[in-house]
N, C-alpha and C positions, 0 to 999 in steps of 0.2 A: 504494500500500500504506500501511502505517503508518509514521509518523515516530517511531522509538523512541529518538531522541537525547535525552539528559538535558540540562536547562538548564545553561548555563555556571556561573552562580552564582545563588543564591537567598537572599534575606533574608526571614526569618520573624519576625513580631512578634506576641506575645500580649499582650493588654490585658485586665485585669479590667474588665468592662463595668458599672462602678458610676459614681457621679457624678464621681469623680476621673478614671477611665478615659475617660469621655466628653469631659472637658475636654482630656485628653492627646491624644485622637484628633483634636480640632480643631486642635492644633498639628502633629501628624504628617502629616495628609493634605495640607496645602499644600506640605510639603517634597517629597512624592512625586507631586505633581500631573502632572509630565511623564512619569511611569512608568505603565505599564499594570498594574493590580492583577491578579496571576496567580490569586489565590485569596482569598476573603473569606468567613469562616465565623464564626457565633456559636453557641456551644454551652455550656450549663451555666454561663452568666455570664461566659464568656471569649470575647473577640473575637480572631480570628486573621486576620492579613493576610500575604500573601507576594508578593514582587516578584521577577521574573527580571532579573538584572543581567548585562550582556554581558562585563564585565571585572572582574578582581580589584580594580583601583584604584578603579573606580566603586563597587563593593560596599563597600570600606573608607571611601570618602568619605561614602556614604549612611549607613553604620553610625555614623560620627563625628557626623553631623548629628542622629542619634537620641539621642545622649548628651545 
């Protein structure tokens, strides 16, 4: 049947897809290279990424790396 379980934790990141955003994207993608991108959408000049994270601690660590 269908797996209707929601992900444990999800980090969503929106980036303006301009010159600055493209440079920022180059810094962010290596940080997340070990994670599978759950969703990757570009719409109206904004790029959206989301990652599924298995634990609260890992989500907080990744969020801290984005700062």
